[in-house]
Phi, psi and omega in degrees: 000134184291135181284129182281148179286128180264126179295145181288139181289128180289140178266152178296155182298326183296335182297326182277352179269002178292159182300332182299324182254358184286324183254140176229150181263121180286142180285139178287146180294140181280129178299158182297319182295321179292322179295321177295323180295325177291320182285318182233078181297152180298139181088350180286161181297321180296316180297317181295317180295319179297317180295319180297319179296316180297316181295323179296315178294326180295312181290327176296324179290315183293319186271000180291146182302327182294322181281318184285349184299324183270357182276147174278138182304326182296332181285350180243047185294324182298317180293318179295319180296316179297322179294316179296318180297316182296317180294324179293317178295322179296329182280349182273154177280167180297321180297319179292323178294318178296322178295321179293323177296319178301321184282338185256348183234129180269338183290138180278159174084004182287315184295331181294340180267347182255096186267320186259163180296320181295325177296318178297318181294314180297322179296315181292325178292324180280336183272064183289330183281342184283328180224067184297327180288344177266330190249306187290337178270004178070041184281141172285116187281084178281182177284087186276150174294170186302322186261023180301312182281002186253017178151345177282143182287113182284158175291152181237157184295143177293140182301335180272000179073020184261354182170211181232151177229155178267139176249160180293156182296330180288343180258008183290124181288162178299157181298124176083005181248151178290164181295151180294148181242144175230158180266138178275189184295337180272002180081011180259136181293132179245113188279349184250009177240124181225103182273326180264148179298137180282153178291134182268155178285161177303326180293317179293323178296321178296320179292325178295325176295324176296315180295325180291323181283318183242084183304323181296339182292328183298319183271330183227073184292338184251011182288139177261136180249105184289333180261120182303329181293340180269359179298128180304329178294322179290332184269327191244351181292137181301335181300332184256013184299325185258350187245349184296325184260014180249143176265144182215148178269008175218129176208167180240134175242124181270098183289319178217140187231011183257169174247161173071281185226150177286157178226182181285347180248344179216137167270163180278181198306122171193124180232129182252127174253114182262122177251097193263052175214155174232104187259127175219153185261133175268116184242138180275124178259112185291328182291312180273353182052054179204163177268144179232142177272122186245124170050208175114162181279137185260354176070204181124187179248127179250128178259138175245108185074151180214079181286176179306139177079012180297320182295328177289319179297322180294324178290334176283336185275126178281350186258355180240124177250130181305327182290343182268353181284122182247335182219148176227126179245124176257136179278321177198181193268357181302147188300326181286004176236351186225340186298336183275355185295311178301316178295323178297318179297323177296321177295318181293330183283352183289333181232035177236147177275156180292338180263011178285160179301144183290152173281126181269125183240132182235143178181170181299162183308138181102348183293321185300311182289324179299315180291323179298317180293317182298317182286320181291321180295322182273001180051051184268086180278355184277351184296148179283170174301134180216162181217135185251129175246121185263137174270110191272155170053051177286117184277159172274149177295152183301336182281356179255127181244144181280141173247103187302320182291319180281346182054048177201174181253146178235146179283124181244000180097156181296131176296144180275155175060025176063028182284334182286146179230155179272048185262345183293140179272012178070214184296329181294330182265334186260332185236103184291343180254010177291164181299320181298323181287330187258349189301314185285356179271352180287133179276057182238110184271154178293151181224130177297339178295336180247025170090333187282133179240164181287164175113001178293137184261154167256115186260118185260154183286155176239109185277336180258028180292141181299339179259014179286144181232141175059027180076006181277152180282169176229138175250130172270094192285314186207148176225108182252034181066294180280332186227137175241146180238126177243162176220152177214153184287148177253164178266095184217173185287344174226166179306127186211146179231159170244151185246147174234120178258115186242115176283133179289158180307135183268145178301149179291163180284148177287136177279087185298323183297339178264318189277318187300316179300324180291320179295316181295329179290337183246025184302308183295318181293323178293324178294321177291331180282353176122354177279105178298323174243099187304329183293344177291349175299334179294323178293323178295319180294321181294325184268013177294146177284152180304136180094347180270172182214166181232129181253123180277160180302330181277006177096354179289133181243127177241124176276162180297322180293330179282321187274337187236138176291162178301152182297150182263146180291139181284160179274156182225129180237129180248125179238103182279144171278194176294129184196151170253358178199120183255026186298334180293344179264003191304308182287321179297325186267004184301131179058040178288148176287320180219134171246121175260110187234141179288150175215073190299315184228158180205139175278125180240117182299131179090342178256313178273115182255157178058032176203179178215176185297322181295318181293319179296317179296316180298317180296322178294318184292316183293344174262007177078028182235175186239168173242169177301329177297315180297317179296318180295319180294322178294317179298322177292322182297320183270000179068037181290156178277319182218153182234132177238125180265142177209190179060055184274150175297159179296346178295333186257104181287158182249022182271187183260019176291153182296325177301308184296315181297321179295316181294318180293327175295322179291324175296319177298321180296325177297315179293323178299316180295320182287327184271338186081005178281171170262172187293344178277358180245004181227136177214141171268116191289160173226165183298136178070016173291136181243129183239108175290146176239091184293151179293156181278000000 
């Protein structure tokens, strides 16, 4: 049943006369502005419409002929400037407008949203901050070359407002700043006369440094150099000041210098070490009375990593021939270091015989079965004979911890007090279903029909090696008499190694000024003794073992120490894989001639926005990569002679544009500062760059 409303009991009149209810507070009057805000709050549709109507009437009033009739044209510069800019943009083609957008905007994906010409014009008119030297100075937007806003002196408005005039390059104002002003004889500032050179912006100063280092870039910024030797960087970079005109039997060719994915300006990781000598010993055989060539190193081209598109890069390089490649070393399994290997083998097999020596391939555990499956699946019978040697039990660095659910490793930071050890077996020990754990379980045997031959070795780590650092193991990968190859683990998100190629001490030079006169004096007697070519006796004398001697027919005796100079120290090249810490290579890399170290990312002031150097470094490390600072400190730590940076992010193009050259110069300066080297000992590599390594 519904409850009926009960009337409120009335209170006596005296109750309302008490002091509590006797006094009341009167409300203060609401100000006019507050009342308007209540009626038309900010952001409301009514407020926006009212503002739009007022602004429309205001501009109609200002721009009407009756009002503007009494104004001086100079007082309406903004309107005149906007009109000139709009007319200039309208006169340009769509292709020129798109090119201008590329030069004024660094953000990617902008052009994909601007389909029509009117969209491009509206974008450029609204983007006043992106090209201030083109817009805020009232520049007539002519058909400018690609690098016009990056250092070329733009035209400036005529002081009479009738057009544009060109100013000298020394008088060009900084980007986005008004023209310099000087005072005339009356003490009044004159904005269109500039007798002293205006101060340049940091960006223009950086571009001027590029022009000073590479003079051909100033006149031909867009010229393509089909021959790598004609590249201005190869000719004018300080790094090559002492080696460009020297011949060497060992050099490095940077086939690819990018990370992650290849681009039109950089290929991904691939570095070629060319050993251009074939050393064999001439030994005198007393029984046959003739000289014989015994053993010796055969040289060849060794590749370190073979990322996607490697076979195309090799065909672009005039200094690398596929038939000369004898060894391939992989640092780790990531695609930008391994995807190009099957295609590379197919390229190499096109001009090789089936009975030629096999290509020796080295890499972390699991490589043999992966390559076997890739070649067998693609039915690639064209591959040359090859043999895979696996680097076994590559451990993860102590700062990387496994996440069982994610089935991957995450960077947790260096353990304190040296508690961390290099004992983890990586994916093989932490993830039972990883490829490394399952590879050897596949019932797929090698087949000569697909190039693979028997004889591949399993190379195990040595933890108590005399060259071990920080408790990390060392692998003795290869011993070619003249050259030895070592490996050590890197600090990366998957098992990864870095390689050290160490040339053994080279025999000393023959003292020709001492030996040759004696040989010429005994030419006839040497011919009678069995030397068909008597001058070959000099080669026999040079290859004598220490402590031995050679007796000439006339009785002259020359000891090895007298005839040959002391042996020369061998060269050492360090090629680091992907890493955020190369400490495991410290002893192996000591006093290296060249350290090739990755520098994936770098903080560049004025280019990287909404971040700082600490954030960029942290982001690189947690992904297992390095910065130029990390690379420079490692090169300084091991006492290296020269440092070469590679494995750059896709942000850093490898072309000859002034932007790219300027950014790479700044990256080099960061590494120079961290390493303590001078600019002639540090270089940021580019594709097909060749670095000679002269003998010591």
